[in-house]
C-alpha positions as CSV (number, residue, x, y, z in Angstrom):
1,X,69.2,-95.1,-113.0
2,X,70.1,-94.3,-109.5
3,X,73.7,-93.1,-109.0
4,X,75.7,-95.1,-106.6
5,X,77.1,-93.4,-103.6
6,X,80.1,-94.2,-101.4
7,X,80.9,-93.6,-97.7
8,X,83.4,-90.7,-97.4
9,X,85.4,-92.9,-95.0
10,X,88.1,-94.7,-96.9
11,X,88.1,-97.7,-94.5
12,X,84.4,-98.4,-95.3
13,X,85.3,-98.2,-99.0
14,X,88.0,-100.8,-98.6
15,X,85.8,-103.3,-96.8
16,X,83.1,-103.1,-99.5
17,X,85.6,-103.3,-102.3
18,X,87.4,-106.4,-100.9
19,X,84.1,-108.1,-100.1
20,X,83.1,-107.6,-103.7
21,X,86.4,-108.9,-105.0
22,X,86.0,-112.1,-103.0
23,X,82.4,-112.8,-104.0
24,X,80.9,-111.9,-100.7
25,X,77.6,-110.4,-101.7
26,X,75.0,-111.4,-99.1
27,X,75.0,-108.8,-96.3
28,X,72.8,-109.0,-93.2
29,X,72.5,-105.6,-91.6
30,X,71.2,-104.7,-88.1
31,X,70.4,-101.0,-87.7
32,X,72.7,-98.5,-85.9
33,X,74.5,-95.3,-86.2
34,X,78.2,-96.2,-85.7
35,X,77.9,-98.7,-88.6
36,X,76.4,-96.1,-90.9
37,X,79.6,-96.0,-93.2
38,X,79.3,-99.7,-93.8
39,X,75.5,-99.6,-94.3
40,X,75.9,-96.8,-96.8
41,X,78.7,-98.6,-98.7
42,X,77.0,-102.0,-99.0
43,X,73.4,-100.8,-99.5
44,X,74.4,-98.4,-102.3
45,X,76.3,-101.2,-104.1
46,X,74.0,-102.6,-106.9
47,X,75.5,-106.1,-106.7
48,X,75.1,-106.5,-103.0
49,X,72.1,-108.4,-101.7
50,X,71.4,-106.6,-98.4
51,X,68.9,-107.8,-95.7
52,X,67.7,-105.7,-92.7
53,X,67.1,-107.6,-89.5
54,X,66.7,-105.7,-86.2
55,X,67.5,-108.5,-83.7
56,X,71.2,-109.2,-83.9
57,X,70.9,-112.8,-82.6
58,X,68.3,-113.6,-85.2
59,X,70.3,-111.8,-87.8
60,X,73.3,-113.9,-87.2
61,X,71.4,-117.2,-87.4
62,X,69.6,-115.9,-90.5
63,X,73.0,-115.3,-92.1
64,X,74.1,-118.7,-90.9
65,X,71.2,-120.3,-92.8
66,X,72.2,-118.5,-96.0
67,X,75.8,-119.5,-95.7
68,X,74.8,-123.0,-94.9
69,X,73.1,-123.2,-98.3
70,X,75.4,-121.2,-100.6
71,X,78.6,-122.5,-99.0
72,X,80.2,-119.0,-99.2
73,X,80.8,-116.3,-96.6
74,X,77.9,-114.1,-95.6
75,X,78.7,-110.8,-93.9
76,X,77.0,-109.4,-90.8
77,X,77.0,-105.7,-90.0
78,X,76.2,-104.3,-86.5
79,X,76.7,-101.2,-84.5
80,X,79.0,-100.9,-81.5
81,X,78.3,-102.1,-77.9
82,X,76.2,-105.1,-76.8
83,X,74.8,-105.5,-80.4
84,X,78.0,-107.4,-81.2
85,X,77.6,-109.9,-78.3
86,X,74.2,-111.0,-79.6
87,X,76.1,-112.6,-82.6
88,X,77.9,-115.0,-80.3
89,X,75.5,-118.0,-80.3
90,X,75.6,-118.1,-84.1
91,X,79.3,-117.5,-84.3
92,X,80.0,-120.5,-82.1
93,X,77.6,-122.6,-84.2
94,X,79.4,-121.5,-87.4
95,X,82.8,-122.3,-85.7
96,X,81.9,-125.9,-85.0
97,X,79.8,-126.5,-88.1
98,X,82.4,-125.0,-90.5
99,X,80.1,-122.3,-91.9
100,X,81.7,-119.1,-93.2
101,X,80.5,-115.9,-91.6
102,X,82.1,-112.4,-91.7
103,X,81.3,-110.2,-88.7
104,X,81.8,-106.5,-89.5
105,X,81.4,-104.7,-86.2
106,X,81.5,-100.9,-86.0
107,X,83.3,-99.5,-83.0
108,X,84.5,-96.3,-81.4
109,X,88.2,-95.4,-81.7
110,X,90.4,-97.1,-79.1
111,X,90.9,-93.9,-77.0
112,X,87.1,-93.8,-76.4
113,X,87.0,-97.3,-74.8
114,X,86.6,-97.6,-71.0
115,X,86.3,-93.8,-70.4
116,X,82.5,-93.8,-70.0
117,X,81.5,-93.2,-73.6
118,X,78.1,-94.5,-74.5
119,X,77.4,-97.8,-76.3
120,X,81.0,-98.9,-75.9
121,X,82.4,-102.2,-74.8
122,X,85.7,-104.0,-75.3
123,X,85.1,-105.4,-78.8
124,X,88.7,-106.3,-79.6
125,X,89.1,-110.1,-79.9
126,X,85.6,-110.6,-78.3
127,X,85.1,-113.9,-80.1
128,X,88.7,-115.2,-79.6
129,X,87.8,-118.7,-78.4
130,X,85.4,-119.4,-81.3
131,X,86.8,-117.5,-84.3
132,X,89.2,-118.3,-87.1
133,X,90.6,-114.7,-87.3
134,X,90.2,-111.4,-85.5
135,X,91.2,-108.3,-87.4
136,X,91.3,-105.2,-85.3
137,X,91.6,-102.2,-87.6
138,X,93.0,-98.7,-87.1
139,X,90.7,-95.7,-87.0
140,X,91.1,-93.3,-90.0
141,X,90.6,-89.6,-89.6
142,X,89.2,-88.1,-92.7
143,X,90.9,-84.8,-93.3
144,X,88.8,-81.9,-94.6
145,X,91.8,-80.4,-96.4
146,X,94.9,-81.8,-98.1
147,X,97.5,-83.0,-95.7
148,X,100.8,-81.3,-96.4
149,X,103.0,-82.9,-93.6
150,X,104.8,-85.9,-95.3
151,X,105.0,-87.7,-91.9
152,X,101.3,-87.5,-91.4
153,X,100.7,-88.6,-94.9
154,X,103.0,-91.6,-94.3
155,X,101.1,-92.5,-91.2
156,X,97.8,-92.4,-93.1
157,X,99.3,-94.6,-95.8
158,X,100.6,-97.1,-93.3
159,X,97.3,-97.3,-91.4
160,X,95.5,-97.9,-94.7
161,X,97.8,-100.6,-95.8
162,X,97.6,-102.3,-92.4
163,X,93.8,-102.2,-92.6
164,X,93.8,-103.5,-96.1
165,X,96.0,-106.4,-95.3
166,X,94.0,-107.4,-92.2
167,X,90.7,-107.2,-94.1
168,X,92.2,-109.5,-96.8
169,X,93.6,-112.0,-94.3
170,X,90.3,-112.2,-92.4
171,X,88.1,-112.6,-95.6
172,X,90.6,-115.2,-97.0
173,X,90.5,-117.2,-93.8
174,X,86.7,-117.4,-93.9
175,X,86.9,-118.7,-97.5
176,X,89.9,-121.0,-97.1
177,X,89.0,-122.5,-93.7
178,X,85.2,-122.2,-93.9
179,X,84.3,-120.6,-90.6
180,X,83.6,-117.3,-88.9
181,X,86.0,-114.3,-88.8
182,X,85.6,-111.0,-87.1
183,X,86.7,-107.6,-88.4
184,X,86.3,-104.8,-85.8
185,X,86.1,-101.4,-87.5
186,X,86.5,-98.2,-85.4
187,X,85.0,-95.1,-87.0
188,X,85.4,-91.4,-86.2
189,X,82.5,-89.1,-86.7
190,X,81.0,-87.8,-89.0
191,X,79.5,-91.1,-90.1
192,X,77.0,-90.2,-92.7
193,X,79.0,-88.3,-95.3
194,X,78.8,-89.6,-98.8
195,X,80.7,-89.3,-102.1
196,X,79.9,-89.9,-105.7
197,X,83.3,-91.5,-106.4
198,X,85.6,-93.7,-104.3
199,X,88.8,-92.1,-103.0
200,X,91.0,-95.3,-102.7
201,X,91.8,-98.4,-104.6
202,X,92.3,-101.4,-102.4
203,X,94.6,-104.4,-103.2
204,X,93.0,-107.8,-103.3
205,X,95.2,-110.6,-101.9
206,X,94.2,-113.8,-103.7
207,X,92.7,-116.7,-101.7
208,X,95.1,-119.6,-101.4
209,X,93.9,-123.1,-102.3
210,X,95.1,-125.7,-99.7
211,X,97.4,-128.5,-100.9
212,X,97.4,-131.6,-98.6
213,X,99.7,-134.5,-99.1
214,X,98.7,-138.2,-98.8
215,X,102.0,-140.0,-99.1
216,X,102.3,-143.2,-101.0
217,X,103.8,-145.0,-98.0
218,X,100.8,-144.1,-95.8
219,X,98.4,-145.1,-98.6
220,X,100.0,-148.4,-99.0
221,X,100.1,-149.1,-95.2
222,X,96.4,-148.1,-94.8
223,X,95.3,-150.0,-97.9
224,X,97.0,-153.2,-96.7
225,X,95.2,-152.8,-93.3
226,X,91.8,-152.2,-95.0
227,X,92.2,-155.2,-97.3
228,X,92.9,-157.5,-94.4
229,X,90.1,-156.3,-92.1
230,X,86.8,-158.2,-92.2
231,X,84.8,-155.7,-90.1
232,X,84.9,-152.1,-91.4
233,X,82.5,-149.5,-90.2
234,X,81.8,-146.2,-92.1
235,X,80.1,-143.7,-89.9
236,X,78.8,-140.5,-91.5
237,X,77.9,-137.5,-89.5
238,X,76.4,-134.1,-90.6
239,X,77.0,-133.9,-94.3
240,X,75.7,-131.5,-97.0
241,X,73.7,-133.2,-99.8
242,X,75.8,-134.4,-102.7
243,X,79.1,-134.3,-100.8
244,X,79.8,-138.0,-101.4
245,X,79.6,-139.2,-105.0
246,X,77.1,-142.0,-105.6
247,X,79.8,-144.3,-107.0
248,X,81.4,-144.4,-103.6
249,X,78.1,-145.1,-101.9
250,X,77.7,-148.1,-104.3
251,X,81.3,-149.1,-103.7
252,X,80.7,-149.5,-100.0
253,X,77.3,-151.2,-100.6
254,X,79.0,-153.9,-102.7
255,X,81.6,-154.8,-100.0
256,X,80.3,-157.4,-97.5
257,X,82.9,-156.3,-95.0
258,X,81.8,-152.7,-94.8
259,X,78.9,-151.6,-92.7
260,X,77.7,-148.0,-93.3
261,X,76.0,-146.1,-90.5
262,X,74.2,-142.8,-91.3
263,X,71.9,-140.3,-89.7
264,X,69.2,-138.1,-91.1
265,X,71.6,-135.2,-91.3
266,X,74.1,-137.3,-93.3
267,X,71.9,-136.8,-96.4
268,X,73.1,-140.1,-97.8
269,X,70.7,-142.9,-98.6
270,X,71.1,-146.6,-99.6
271,X,69.2,-149.7,-98.8
272,X,72.4,-151.4,-97.5
273,X,73.0,-148.7,-94.8
274,X,72.0,-148.7,-91.1
275,X,70.1,-145.4,-91.1
276,X,68.5,-145.6,-87.7
277,X,71.5,-146.3,-85.4
278,X,69.8,-146.2,-82.0
279,X,67.1,-148.5,-83.3
280,X,69.8,-151.1,-84.0
281,X,72.1,-150.8,-81.0
282,X,69.9,-149.7,-78.1
283,X,69.2,-153.3,-76.8
284,X,72.4,-155.1,-77.8
285,X,74.1,-157.4,-75.2
286,X,77.8,-157.7,-74.6
287,X,78.3,-160.4,-77.1
288,X,76.4,-158.5,-79.8
289,X,78.4,-155.4,-79.1
290,X,81.6,-157.4,-79.6
291,X,80.3,-158.7,-82.9
292,X,79.6,-155.1,-84.0
293,X,83.0,-153.9,-82.9
294,X,84.9,-152.9,-86.1
295,X,88.5,-153.5,-86.9
296,X,88.6,-150.2,-88.7
297,X,86.3,-147.1,-88.2
298,X,86.3,-144.7,-91.1
299,X,84.4,-141.4,-90.4
300,X,83.4,-138.5,-92.6
301,X,81.2,-135.5,-92.1
302,X,80.6,-133.5,-89.0
303,X,78.9,-134.0,-85.6
304,X,77.0,-137.3,-84.8
305,X,73.7,-137.1,-83.0
306,X,73.5,-140.5,-81.5
307,X,74.9,-140.7,-77.9
308,X,74.6,-144.5,-78.1
309,X,77.0,-144.9,-81.0
310,X,79.5,-142.6,-79.2
311,X,79.3,-144.7,-76.1
312,X,79.6,-147.9,-78.0
313,X,82.7,-146.9,-79.9
314,X,84.4,-145.5,-76.8
315,X,83.9,-148.8,-75.0
316,X,84.4,-151.2,-78.0
317,X,87.1,-149.3,-79.8
318,X,88.4,-150.2,-83.3
319,X,92.1,-151.0,-83.9
320,X,92.2,-148.0,-86.2
321,X,90.1,-144.9,-86.6
322,X,90.6,-142.8,-89.8
323,X,88.8,-139.5,-90.2
324,X,88.6,-138.0,-93.7
325,X,88.2,-134.2,-93.8
326,X,90.3,-131.5,-95.3
327,X,90.0,-129.2,-92.3
328,X,89.8,-131.0,-88.9
329,X,89.3,-134.3,-87.1
330,X,87.8,-134.7,-83.6
331,X,88.9,-137.6,-81.5
332,X,85.3,-138.2,-80.5
333,X,85.9,-141.9,-79.7
334,X,89.3,-141.5,-78.1
335,X,90.9,-143.8,-80.7
336,X,91.8,-141.6,-83.7
337,X,94.8,-142.9,-85.5
338,X,94.8,-141.0,-88.8
339,X,93.5,-137.7,-90.0
340,X,93.6,-137.6,-93.8
341,X,93.3,-133.9,-94.9
342,X,91.4,-134.5,-98.1
343,X,87.9,-134.2,-99.3
344,X,86.2,-137.6,-99.1
345,X,85.8,-138.0,-102.8
346,X,89.5,-137.3,-103.4
347,X,90.5,-139.7,-100.7
348,X,88.3,-142.5,-102.1
349,X,89.5,-142.0,-105.6
350,X,93.1,-142.3,-104.5
351,X,92.6,-145.0,-101.9
352,X,90.2,-147.4,-103.6
353,X,92.0,-147.9,-107.0
354,X,91.6,-151.6,-107.1
355,X,88.7,-153.5,-105.5
356,X,89.6,-156.6,-103.5
357,X,87.0,-159.1,-102.6
358,X,86.8,-160.0,-98.9
359,X,84.9,-162.9,-97.4
360,X,82.9,-161.5,-94.6
361,X,79.4,-161.8,-93.0
362,X,79.7,-158.5,-91.1
363,X,77.3,-156.5,-93.3
364,X,74.8,-159.3,-94.0
365,X,74.5,-160.2,-90.3
366,X,73.7,-156.6,-89.1
367,X,71.4,-155.9,-92.1
368,X,69.3,-158.9,-91.0
369,X,69.2,-157.5,-87.5
370,X,68.2,-154.1,-88.9
371,X,65.4,-155.5,-91.0
372,X,64.0,-157.3,-87.9
373,X,64.2,-154.0,-86.0
374,X,62.2,-152.3,-88.8
375,X,59.4,-154.8,-88.5
376,X,59.3,-154.3,-84.7
377,X,59.3,-150.5,-85.3
378,X,56.3,-150.6,-87.6
379,X,54.4,-153.0,-85.3
380,X,55.0,-150.8,-82.2
381,X,53.9,-147.6,-84.0
382,X,50.7,-149.3,-85.2
383,X,49.6,-149.8,-81.6
384,X,50.7,-146.7,-79.7
385,X,48.4,-143.8,-78.7
386,X,48.8,-140.3,-80.1
387,X,52.1,-139.0,-78.6
388,X,55.3,-137.3,-79.9
389,X,56.5,-140.6,-81.5
390,X,53.2,-141.1,-83.4
391,X,53.1,-137.5,-84.4
392,X,56.5,-137.6,-86.0
393,X,55.6,-140.7,-88.0
394,X,52.6,-138.9,-89.5
395,X,54.6,-135.7,-90.1
396,X,57.4,-137.3,-92.0
397,X,54.8,-139.3,-94.1
398,X,52.9,-136.1,-94.8
399,X,55.8,-133.9,-96.0
400,X,55.8,-133.6,-99.8
401,X,58.8,-134.7,-102.0
402,X,61.7,-132.4,-102.5
403,X,61.4,-130.5,-99.2
404,X,64.3,-129.1,-97.3
405,X,63.8,-130.2,-93.7
406,X,65.3,-127.9,-91.0
407,X,65.2,-129.6,-87.6
408,X,65.5,-127.9,-84.3
409,X,67.6,-129.5,-81.6
410,X,66.9,-131.5,-78.5
411,X,63.9,-133.9,-78.9
412,X,63.1,-133.1,-82.5
413,X,66.4,-134.1,-84.1
414,X,66.5,-137.2,-81.9
415,X,63.0,-138.4,-82.9
416,X,64.0,-137.9,-86.5
417,X,66.8,-140.5,-86.1
418,X,64.2,-143.2,-85.5
419,X,62.6,-142.9,-89.0
420,X,63.6,-143.8,-92.5
421,X,63.1,-140.5,-94.3
422,X,62.1,-139.8,-97.8
423,X,65.4,-139.7,-99.8
424,X,64.3,-136.6,-101.7
425,X,64.5,-134.6,-98.5
426,X,67.5,-132.5,-97.7
427,X,68.0,-132.4,-93.9
428,X,69.8,-129.8,-91.9
429,X,70.2,-129.0,-88.2
430,X,72.5,-126.8,-86.2
431,X,74.5,-129.6,-84.6
432,X,77.7,-127.6,-84.1
433,X,76.7,-126.6,-80.6
434,X,73.3,-128.3,-80.6
435,X,71.6,-125.3,-79.1
436,X,67.8,-124.7,-79.3
437,X,68.4,-121.1,-80.1
438,X,68.2,-119.8,-83.7
439,X,66.6,-122.7,-85.4
440,X,63.8,-120.6,-86.9
441,X,66.1,-117.8,-88.0
442,X,68.5,-120.4,-89.6
443,X,65.6,-122.1,-91.4
444,X,64.3,-118.9,-92.9
445,X,67.8,-117.8,-94.1
446,X,68.3,-121.3,-95.6
447,X,64.9,-121.3,-97.3
448,X,65.5,-117.8,-98.8
449,X,69.0,-118.7,-100.1
450,X,68.2,-122.1,-101.5
451,X,64.8,-121.3,-103.1
452,X,63.7,-124.8,-102.0
453,X,60.4,-125.5,-100.4
454,X,61.3,-125.7,-96.7
455,X,59.7,-127.2,-93.6
456,X,61.0,-126.4,-90.1
457,X,60.1,-129.0,-87.5
458,X,60.7,-127.6,-84.1
459,X,59.8,-128.2,-80.4
460,X,57.8,-125.6,-78.5
461,X,60.6,-124.2,-76.4
462,X,62.9,-123.8,-79.4
463,X,60.2,-122.1,-81.4
464,X,59.2,-119.6,-78.7
465,X,62.8,-119.0,-77.8
466,X,63.5,-117.8,-81.4
467,X,60.1,-116.2,-82.1
468,X,61.9,-112.9,-83.2
469,X,63.2,-115.0,-86.1
470,X,59.8,-114.3,-87.7
471,X,60.3,-110.6,-87.5
472,X,61.6,-109.9,-91.1
473,X,60.4,-109.4,-94.6
474,X,62.1,-112.4,-96.2
475,X,60.0,-115.4,-95.3
476,X,59.0,-117.3,-98.5
477,X,55.3,-117.9,-99.1
478,X,55.8,-121.6,-99.3
479,X,57.7,-121.8,-95.9
480,X,56.2,-124.2,-93.4
481,X,56.7,-124.6,-89.6
482,X,55.5,-127.6,-87.6
483,X,55.6,-127.0,-83.9
484,X,55.5,-130.0,-81.5
485,X,53.9,-128.4,-78.5
486,X,54.2,-130.8,-75.5
487,X,54.0,-127.9,-73.0
488,X,57.7,-127.9,-72.0
489,X,61.1,-129.4,-72.5
490,X,59.9,-132.9,-73.1
491,X,63.4,-134.3,-73.4
492,X,64.0,-133.8,-69.7
493,X,61.3,-136.4,-69.0
494,X,63.4,-139.1,-70.7
495,X,66.7,-138.1,-69.0
496,X,67.9,-139.7,-65.7
497,X,66.9,-136.7,-63.6
498,X,63.1,-137.0,-64.2
499,X,60.8,-136.8,-61.2
500,X,57.2,-135.7,-60.7
501,X,57.7,-132.5,-58.7
502,X,57.1,-128.8,-58.9
503,X,60.8,-128.2,-58.8
504,X,61.4,-130.5,-61.9
505,X,58.5,-129.0,-63.9
506,X,59.6,-125.4,-63.1
507,X,63.3,-125.5,-63.5
508,X,64.0,-128.5,-65.9
509,X,60.9,-129.2,-68.0
510,X,59.8,-125.5,-67.8
511,X,56.2,-126.3,-68.4
512,X,53.9,-123.7,-70.0
513,X,50.6,-123.2,-71.7
514,X,51.6,-121.0,-74.6
515,X,50.4,-121.4,-78.2
516,X,51.6,-120.0,-81.5
517,X,48.3,-118.5,-82.6
518,X,49.0,-114.9,-81.8
519,X,52.5,-115.0,-83.3
520,X,50.9,-116.3,-86.5
521,X,48.5,-113.4,-86.6
522,X,51.4,-110.9,-85.9
523,X,53.8,-112.3,-88.5
524,X,51.3,-113.3,-91.3
525,X,51.3,-117.1,-91.0
526,X,48.2,-119.2,-91.6
527,X,47.6,-121.2,-88.4
528,X,46.6,-124.8,-88.1
529,X,46.2,-126.9,-85.0
530,X,46.0,-130.7,-84.2
531,X,45.3,-132.5,-80.9
532,X,44.5,-135.9,-82.3
533,X,45.8,-138.3,-84.9
534,X,42.9,-137.7,-87.2
535,X,43.3,-133.9,-86.9
536,X,47.1,-134.2,-87.6
537,X,46.5,-136.2,-90.8
538,X,43.9,-133.7,-92.0
539,X,45.7,-130.5,-91.1
540,X,49.1,-131.7,-92.4
541,X,47.5,-132.3,-95.7
542,X,46.1,-128.8,-95.8
543,X,49.5,-127.3,-94.9
544,X,51.1,-128.8,-98.0
545,X,48.2,-127.8,-100.2
546,X,48.8,-124.1,-99.5
547,X,51.8,-122.1,-100.8
548,X,50.1,-118.7,-101.0
549,X,51.4,-117.7,-97.5
550,X,53.6,-119.2,-94.8
551,X,51.9,-122.0,-92.9
552,X,52.3,-123.1,-89.2
553,X,50.9,-126.3,-87.8
554,X,50.9,-126.6,-84.0
555,X,50.7,-130.2,-82.8
556,X,49.7,-130.7,-79.2
557,X,50.8,-133.9,-77.6
558,X,50.3,-135.3,-74.1
559,X,53.2,-134.1,-71.9
560,X,53.1,-136.9,-69.4
561,X,52.6,-139.8,-71.9
562,X,55.3,-138.9,-74.4
563,X,58.2,-140.2,-72.4
564,X,56.8,-143.6,-71.5
565,X,55.9,-144.2,-75.1
566,X,59.4,-143.5,-76.2
567,X,61.0,-145.5,-73.4
568,X,58.8,-148.5,-74.2
569,X,59.7,-148.1,-77.9
570,X,63.3,-149.1,-77.1
571,X,62.2,-151.9,-74.7
572,X,60.1,-153.3,-77.6
573,X,63.3,-154.3,-79.4
574,X,64.4,-156.7,-76.7
């Protein structure tokens, strides 16, 4: 059995020990020299699962995907200098999506900053606008001989205790508040010295469990308002599977005064829900909007994709808007009246103690409209040519049961909102900042951590943007990628600024003629391609018959027809 070794630097020992104590065992490492003490400490630990990813931007999104699935902090380790800055896109996504990441950045000692030393930038508080906690540690000089001067010994002791406390506070914040933290770790050389036994014992400060109050007076006041309201809307944003207990889903389903609106990323399914919001509201007139306007809006979950529902609720505001979340509440619709800092299931169990029957046609009226829209949706898709919209219909019908679906942003996640997806799917998307960067890396991290068969559906620009996400040794053999290649940023063709000009195609749509075939050869994917409906049906079936190696299906759609097909789709509901 291999003997475990430790970094000779006590600060590195403290970080590894405290991560272990708090159950942080997934460590994503990007190579470097200044971070050698941390690499040694974590990679030598038998209980740490370490991953090596060269590109720091990809590494951070890979870690985000792992944390997204395990719901626990994942640590990132990088060298000093610009390496750290490459984490920023994923850090901002984690910040807004409430995903816990721990950034451990190696640094040079403070007296080496801004004097012309190599690979050195101002790393202190570099993420300050998008971080829950920044711990800036003191450098520790490792003495070669025993220190006799009691004053020097005291200074060493104080520095160690300061560092120990800051590490604890940062790690605890990531766990308690579910978000990113940054620990900046300056090291003196030598960096590679090892020991067979640790030289310090670090104190673990326990994580505190939050205790939020929901006063009886407020409960009574809100309950009375709820019981009198005949039009109550429950809007569910990004939500991890299983977050809301089924009994509460049934509770809302049985109440004729409650209309539940969900999105694909809500991961909640019921026949009584409005699951394709834009399909319902895109062509409503003023009287219909007034009929849909709720008395009470109750929201749970994270970001909402639909721009139309945001615009509707900002113009036709409810009398009360309650958001249920133990951490935060955004005033997205400019009418927030209560933020109840409880987990949804806890709130529901306290609030809905007695069921009161309410006479209302709110749900039944809008469900009938929804059912009519669904018939029109099916009729329209039966007659359209092969475009993005038709491709997505075939793709969602081809994906096998039980898949995790990772969606890229921009057009992909929006097209997904137009379909009723298989309820066995678990759907995720980086909606915190809604960027096209990092979707591939996130999906691979999530697939690895969950062990679930996973399909990434992505647009061409998002895929090529994050092609370095394929540069690692951790892609499961049953991992699938479906690339919708419409030769550019197709979403810009449905936005108000669209025009047929060289300027538009170059700087907005960014047209191209790239394909994924050579990337597949480089990174060991089996490549499939489809240019027609028949080819897509055939090739998508082949993709899900093969789990022996990762599969990529590239679907080519007509760039100049996709937008008119989608615009006519919404006109079809008039």
